[in-house]
C-alpha positions as CSV (number, residue, x, y, z in Angstrom):
1,X,143.5,30.3,91.0
2,X,141.4,32.9,89.3
3,X,137.8,32.6,90.2
4,X,134.8,33.5,88.1
5,X,132.3,36.0,89.7
6,X,128.8,35.5,88.3
7,X,127.0,38.2,90.2
8,X,129.2,40.9,91.7
9,X,132.9,41.0,92.4
10,X,135.3,38.6,94.0
11,X,139.0,38.6,94.6
12,X,141.7,35.9,94.8
13,X,145.5,35.5,94.7
14,X,147.8,33.7,92.4
15,X,151.5,33.9,91.9
16,X,152.4,35.3,88.5
17,X,155.2,37.1,86.9
18,X,153.6,39.8,84.9
19,X,155.7,43.0,85.2
20,X,157.7,45.8,83.5
21,X,160.5,46.9,81.3
22,X,160.7,50.6,81.9
23,X,160.8,50.5,85.6
24,X,161.1,53.9,86.3
25,X,159.0,56.2,88.4
26,X,159.9,55.4,92.0
27,X,158.6,56.9,95.2
28,X,160.8,59.5,96.8
29,X,160.8,57.6,100.1
30,X,162.5,54.1,100.2
31,X,160.2,51.1,100.6
32,X,160.7,48.7,103.4
33,X,163.3,46.0,103.4
34,X,162.4,43.4,100.8
35,X,159.7,45.5,99.1
36,X,160.6,46.6,95.5
37,X,160.2,50.3,94.5
38,X,160.4,49.2,90.8
39,X,159.6,45.7,89.5
40,X,158.9,44.5,86.1
41,X,159.3,42.8,82.8
42,X,157.8,43.2,79.3
43,X,154.6,41.2,78.6
44,X,154.8,39.9,75.1
45,X,151.8,37.5,74.9
46,X,148.7,36.6,76.9
47,X,146.8,33.5,75.9
48,X,143.8,31.6,77.3
49,X,142.8,27.9,76.8
50,X,139.4,26.1,77.1
51,X,141.0,22.6,77.0
52,X,143.6,22.6,79.8
53,X,146.4,24.0,77.6
54,X,146.1,21.7,74.6
55,X,145.3,24.8,72.5
56,X,145.3,28.5,73.2
57,X,143.5,31.7,71.9
58,X,145.7,34.8,71.9
59,X,144.3,37.7,74.0
60,X,147.4,40.0,73.6
61,X,150.5,40.0,71.5
62,X,153.0,42.8,71.4
63,X,155.3,44.6,73.9
64,X,153.8,46.0,77.1
65,X,156.1,47.6,79.6
66,X,154.5,48.2,83.0
67,X,156.0,49.0,86.4
68,X,154.2,46.8,88.9
69,X,155.3,49.0,91.7
70,X,153.6,52.1,90.2
71,X,150.2,53.1,91.6
72,X,147.2,52.0,89.5
73,X,149.3,49.6,87.3
74,X,146.5,47.0,87.3
75,X,144.3,49.0,84.9
76,X,146.7,49.1,81.9
77,X,147.5,45.4,82.4
78,X,143.8,44.5,82.6
79,X,143.3,46.4,79.4
80,X,145.8,44.4,77.3
81,X,143.9,42.8,74.5
82,X,140.6,44.2,75.6
83,X,139.6,44.9,72.0
84,X,140.4,41.3,70.9
85,X,137.1,39.4,71.0
86,X,137.3,35.9,72.6
87,X,135.1,33.0,71.5
88,X,132.4,32.3,74.1
89,X,133.0,29.6,76.6
90,X,134.8,28.7,79.8
91,X,138.5,29.2,79.9
92,X,140.5,27.1,82.3
93,X,144.2,27.9,81.6
94,X,146.2,31.1,81.2
95,X,149.6,31.4,79.6
96,X,151.8,34.5,79.8
97,X,155.0,35.1,78.0
98,X,157.5,37.6,79.2
99,X,160.4,39.5,77.7
100,X,164.0,38.7,78.6
101,X,164.7,41.2,81.3
102,X,163.5,41.9,84.8
103,X,164.0,45.5,86.1
104,X,164.2,45.8,89.8
105,X,164.9,48.5,92.4
106,X,164.9,47.7,96.1
107,X,167.0,46.5,99.0
108,X,167.0,43.8,101.7
109,X,168.7,43.8,105.1
110,X,171.3,41.2,106.0
111,X,172.0,41.5,109.7
112,X,173.2,45.0,110.2
113,X,174.0,45.6,106.5
114,X,171.9,46.5,103.5
115,X,172.0,44.7,100.1
116,X,170.7,47.0,97.4
117,X,170.3,47.3,93.7
118,X,172.9,49.5,92.1
119,X,172.0,50.0,88.4
120,X,174.1,47.0,87.3
121,X,173.1,43.8,85.6
122,X,172.8,40.2,86.8
123,X,175.5,39.3,89.3
124,X,176.9,42.8,89.5
125,X,173.4,44.3,89.9
126,X,173.6,44.7,93.6
127,X,176.1,45.8,96.3
128,X,176.3,46.0,100.1
129,X,176.3,48.8,102.6
130,X,178.0,47.1,105.5
131,X,177.6,50.1,107.8
132,X,173.9,50.0,108.4
133,X,170.6,48.3,107.8
134,X,167.8,50.0,105.9
135,X,170.4,52.2,104.2
136,X,170.9,51.8,100.5
137,X,174.1,53.4,99.3
138,X,174.6,56.4,97.0
139,X,174.6,54.1,93.9
140,X,171.0,52.9,94.7
141,X,169.3,52.5,91.3
142,X,167.3,50.2,89.0
143,X,169.2,47.0,88.2
144,X,168.4,44.5,85.4
145,X,168.3,40.7,85.6
146,X,168.3,38.4,82.6
147,X,165.3,35.9,82.6
148,X,166.4,32.6,81.1
149,X,164.3,31.5,78.1
150,X,163.1,28.5,80.0
151,X,161.6,30.8,82.7
152,X,159.8,33.3,80.4
153,X,156.5,31.5,80.0
154,X,154.1,30.9,82.9
155,X,150.9,28.9,83.0
156,X,148.1,29.3,85.6
157,X,144.8,27.5,86.1
158,X,141.8,29.8,85.8
159,X,138.0,29.7,85.7
160,X,136.7,32.5,83.5
161,X,133.4,32.3,81.6
162,X,133.1,34.5,78.5
163,X,129.6,35.2,77.4
164,X,128.6,38.0,75.0
165,X,131.4,40.2,76.3
166,X,134.7,39.6,78.1
167,X,134.3,40.2,81.9
168,X,136.1,43.3,83.1
169,X,139.3,42.6,85.1
170,X,140.6,44.7,87.9
171,X,144.1,43.9,89.1
172,X,146.4,44.9,92.0
173,X,149.8,43.6,93.0
174,X,151.2,42.7,96.4
175,X,155.0,43.2,96.2
176,X,155.6,42.8,100.0
177,X,158.8,41.0,100.8
178,X,159.7,39.9,97.3
179,X,163.4,40.6,97.7
180,X,165.0,38.1,100.0
181,X,168.6,37.0,100.8
182,X,170.4,33.8,101.8
183,X,173.8,34.2,103.2
184,X,174.1,37.6,101.7
185,X,173.0,36.6,98.2
186,X,169.8,38.4,97.1
187,X,166.9,36.7,95.3
188,X,163.6,38.0,94.0
189,X,160.2,36.3,93.8
190,X,157.0,36.7,91.8
191,X,154.3,39.0,93.1
192,X,150.9,38.0,94.4
193,X,148.2,39.3,92.0
194,X,144.9,40.4,93.5
195,X,142.3,40.0,90.8
196,X,138.6,41.1,90.8
197,X,136.5,39.8,88.0
198,X,133.2,41.5,87.2
199,X,130.4,39.5,85.6
200,X,130.0,39.9,81.9
């Protein structure tokens, strides 16, 4: 849940899937097993509701490609729609709509082997280096995963009060351990979002 701070700053976590479509600048050193080096989708709409989701006000609409694994990514996401004035009041629901593709680069160990993204798509977007753990192969690259239409809209309970101005948002993302595997089949989870909300 996102909490409102009335005096200074506070932080909380909620699971969300805001991410990137041009996943692309990656660190020269590999991340740890399960930690993505590139992670993202396109954000196409951000909406807020005062009535529990019965109606929404649009905060942002467009195409925003952001790599959540990039340093400082929270600032451009927090700025989405910052010039769109919101009616005063308390907002209790957030809805985010994503584009159709998740871009991912990372690996996860499976026993003494390494499952890693290889630049492919969907079921052929990863392969295995059976020779060693923590060792992506020569084809290690950003893969793409299709997000079903039914999974592209996410809703989250929030508690944000908008007075004369919209509170400033500061975001960071915890990508630790998002890539997992079960019986050698990889899966990816949504990141934890660390949000600080300054009083308006």
